[in-house]
C-alpha positions in Angstrom: 35.1 24.1 58.1 33.3 21.3 60.0 36.6 19.6 61.1 38.1 22.5 63.2 34.6 23.4 64.4 34.2 19.8 65.7 37.5 20.0 67.4 36.5 23.3 69.0 33.2 21.8 70.2 35.1 18.9 71.7 37.4 21.3 73.5 34.3 23.0 75.0 33.0 19.7 76.2 36.3 18.6 77.7 36.8 22.0 79.4 33.3 21.9 80.9 33.8 18.4 82.2 37.2 19.3 83.7 35.8 22.3 85.5 32.9 20.3 86.8 35.3 17.6 88.1 34.0 14.9 85.8 37.0 14.6 83.5 39.7 13.4 85.9 42.0 11.8 83.4 45.5 12.8 82.5 45.9 16.2 80.8 46.4 16.3 77.0 50.0 17.5 77.3 52.6 17.9 80.0 52.1 21.1 81.9 48.4 21.3 81.0 47.4 20.4 84.5 48.2 23.8 85.8 46.3 25.3 82.8 43.2 23.2 83.6 43.5 24.3 87.2 43.7 28.0 86.2 40.4 27.6 84.2 38.8 25.9 87.2 39.8 28.8 89.4 38.0 31.2 87.1 34.9 29.3 86.0 32.7 32.3 85.3 34.9 33.9 82.6 35.7 30.5 81.3 32.0 29.5 80.8 31.2 33.0 79.4 33.8 32.3 76.7 33.3 28.6 75.9 29.5 28.1 76.2 28.7 30.7 73.5 31.7 29.2 71.7 29.9 25.9 71.6 26.8 27.4 70.0 29.1 29.3 67.6 30.7 26.0 66.5 27.4 24.4 65.9 25.5 27.1 64.1 28.4 28.8 62.3 29.0 26.2 59.7 25.3 26.0 58.9 25.4 29.6 57.8 27.5 28.7 54.8 25.3 25.8 53.5 23.3 27.0 50.5 20.6 24.4 51.1 19.8 25.8 54.5 20.4 29.4 53.6 18.0 29.3 50.6 15.6 26.7 51.8 15.1 28.0 55.3 15.7 31.8 55.1 14.0 32.7 58.3 15.9 30.1 60.3 19.1 31.2 58.5 18.6 34.8 59.6 17.7 33.9 63.2 20.6 31.5 63.6 22.8 34.1 62.0 21.8 36.6 64.7 22.6 34.0 67.3 26.1 33.5 65.7 26.7 37.3 65.8 25.6 37.6 69.4 27.8 34.7 70.4 30.6 36.1 68.4 30.6 39.4 70.3 30.6 37.5 73.6 33.5 35.3 72.4 35.5 38.1 71.1 35.2 40.4 74.1 35.8 37.6 76.6 38.9 36.6 74.6 40.3 40.1 75.1 39.6 39.8 78.9 40.9 36.3 79.5 44.7 37.0 79.2 44.3 39.5 82.0 42.5 36.9 84.2 44.1 33.6 83.4 47.7 32.8 82.9 48.3 32.0 79.2 50.4 28.8 78.7 52.5 30.6 76.1 52.9 33.7 78.2 53.0 37.1 76.5 53.5 35.6 73.0 50.1 33.8 73.3 48.4 36.8 74.9 49.4 39.1 72.1 48.3 36.7 69.4 45.0 36.1 71.2 44.3 39.8 71.6 45.3 40.8 68.1 43.2 38.2 66.4 40.3 38.8 68.8 40.3 42.5 67.7 40.3 41.4 64.0 37.5 38.9 64.8 35.4 41.6 66.3 36.1 44.0 63.5 35.1 41.4 60.9 32.0 40.6 62.9 31.0 44.3 63.0 31.6 44.8 59.3 29.5 41.7 58.5 26.7 43.0 60.7 26.8 46.5 59.0 26.9 44.9 55.6 23.8 42.8 56.1 21.9 45.9 57.6 22.7 47.6 54.2 21.6 44.5 52.4 25.1 44.2 50.9 25.1 40.5 50.7 28.5 40.1 49.0 30.4 42.1 51.6 28.4 40.4 54.3 29.5 37.0 53.1 33.1 38.1 52.8 33.3 39.5 56.3 31.5 36.4 57.7 34.1 34.2 56.1 36.9 36.2 57.7 35.1 36.2 61.1 34.3 32.5 61.1 37.8 31.5 59.9 39.3 33.2 62.9 36.6 31.8 65.2 37.3 28.2 64.3 41.1 28.6 64.2 41.2 27.3 67.8 40.3 23.9 66.3 43.4 24.1 64.1 45.7 25.4 66.8 45.2 22.2 68.9 46.7 19.8 66.2 49.5 22.3 65.7 50.2 22.1 69.5 50.2 18.3 69.2 52.7 18.4 66.4 55.0 20.7 68.4 54.7 18.5 71.4 55.5 15.3 69.4 58.3 16.6 67.2 59.9 19.6 68.9 60.7 18.3 72.3 60.0 21.8 73.7 57.8 22.6 76.7 54.4 24.0 76.0 55.4 27.3 77.5 57.8 27.8 74.6 55.7 26.7 71.6 52.2 27.4 72.7 52.2 31.1 71.6 53.8 30.1 68.3 51.1 27.6 67.7 48.5 30.4 68.2 50.2 32.6 65.7 50.5 29.8 63.1 46.9 28.7 63.5 45.3 32.1 63.3 47.6 33.3 60.5 46.9 30.1 58.4 43.1 30.7 58.7 43.5 34.3 57.8 45.4 33.5 54.7 43.0 30.7 53.7 40.0 33.0 54.2 41.4 35.7 51.9 42.3 33.1 49.3 38.8 31.6 49.4 37.2 35.1 49.2 39.4 35.9 46.1 38.8 32.4 44.6 35.0 32.3 44.9 33.3 35.2 43.3 29.5 35.1 44.0 26.7 37.3 42.9 23.9 38.3 45.3 21.5 35.9 43.6 23.9 33.0 44.2 24.4 33.9 47.8 20.7 34.1 48.5 18.6 36.4 50.7 
């Protein structure tokens, strides 16, 4: 959980520095220079997406730590509200971005991003509805689904690196496939973990 979140946070920092003209080094993979330039041409939608994403990556993992959840319930609830607000901004902006920026993986990447953004927003809404009904078990289940998709971006990047190193294909060919693999892997792992860990409301906390 913390590893892909840390990668996602590092991506936000790198993207922010690149847009600000601070990071002037070589791009992480061939063909990425145009991708960076596309983000720089649309800084508003980029920052709307990645700055809440940074807060999401920092606060999200803390929602699942029992010591914080049970020891600091007020902070847990307030930070959880921040995660939910950031999640809606991230999800909606993810739906908009393929129409503004040019996805490296073309239509394949755009479809994957849009489909899982919708699933992310549905999971977020179901988690919010469950906590309003004080249904802690279903709230936890939907939060796991939501957060697993949210941090999948941190798993997609290592998959991209593996494709680049071993496939010999240009990013335009494998980038969309990497998105499908990363999101699908997190979806399967989330469902496995939900089925594997059966908690009662008392164990989850308030």
